[in-house]
C-alpha angles and dihedrals in degrees: 000000000000093000090064091063113083127195089244091057090052091049092048092051091047091051090051098046108021090228122141122276095248092046090052092048093050092048091050091049091050090048091047091238097312104140095200093050091046091053090050090051091053092048091051092049090046092054090050090051090049092051092049093047093049092078094056121094115256108196101145125071139095143297117222132193127188128171142178130186095285107024140040126195133190130179142170120223118187136206132169103255138032087233091066090042085068095043116119093224092053092045092047089056091047093052090050090051096050091045090052092049092051097043096045096033092232117175101171124076093211092051090048091055090061096049112120120226116181092338096313129094123235087244091055090049089050092051091048089051091051089051091050101045098030096228135109111259122190134177098221110180145350134204124190129186126194109218106219123194111284093025129101130200121204116199125195135175122194112205090321091288104086125042129184137186113193117191119203134183103216123352122086141269093270092056092045090051091049090052092048089053091048092050091049091053102038100033100212114195098209140016093240139345092270088072093051113103113252092233091057092050089049091050092052092047092049090051092051092046090053090053094051101041093078091058094083092228121141116275094245091052091048090051092054092046091050093048090052094048091045091055089052092049092048090052089056091053096042128066098220094061098044120106110249108256093227094047114021091189088067123068119215089248090055092045092054093046091050090054097041091243137131128211108234101176144323133209121201124189125188122189112261097357110159094013112124110224117202108222113223118232106217094200092052091049092052092048092048091050091048091051089049092052091050094049 
């Protein structure tokens, strides 16, 4: 049977499916040289691989941002390893996804999965990619911003792992980009302290009070010290009070005032944040495998 399978047939099947050379050869042998049957075999195997991979945690990947004059899109796409996050096939899929989100203004992951590109849905392309690279791939989240007149959106990606959209009223694209870079680096939780939940402020104050109460200082002195330290802590959490990363003598609030701009909102994505990754125990895996072999 093997002599019926030529190198050209294997190459043609690989060009059509993107599968590995050995997988193509095996599929052609199983199909007795029938190209259509071999392609169906590869598709079936690919779907099985995709189903098997779907249960594995995907906490690596990339953040992507694309914008035009009226719209800005950001998304996170996950894989299992940082090696695949650098793979050209994975990145080609990611670039297709973010372009589709921007062009079609899609804000829902489920709706995105059904989008048709050249006769194939995004979900089908995702499954084919999983079959090809052998890792779970998931489109995790999307954020879109409509850029209204008088507003500016600055987008920034840091090494593919952190993405920011910073929305300003007034100012210009250069300022918005600088602020997006600052937010990526400094990771503020809120724009200013008015956005910070009261319970979180109370927790920080209680913690600082506990630290100072053993000092033996009068209560009114302790209160002033705590208020000063609390203001400093809140500035670390909140964008407005942070020193601008390009000019530490200038707070973000002062920078915005200087440029006649107002911070409307910011969105910051970091690859894998909030995903619980189960750490494998190598010793347990070896023992489990040994028990399985002895069964």
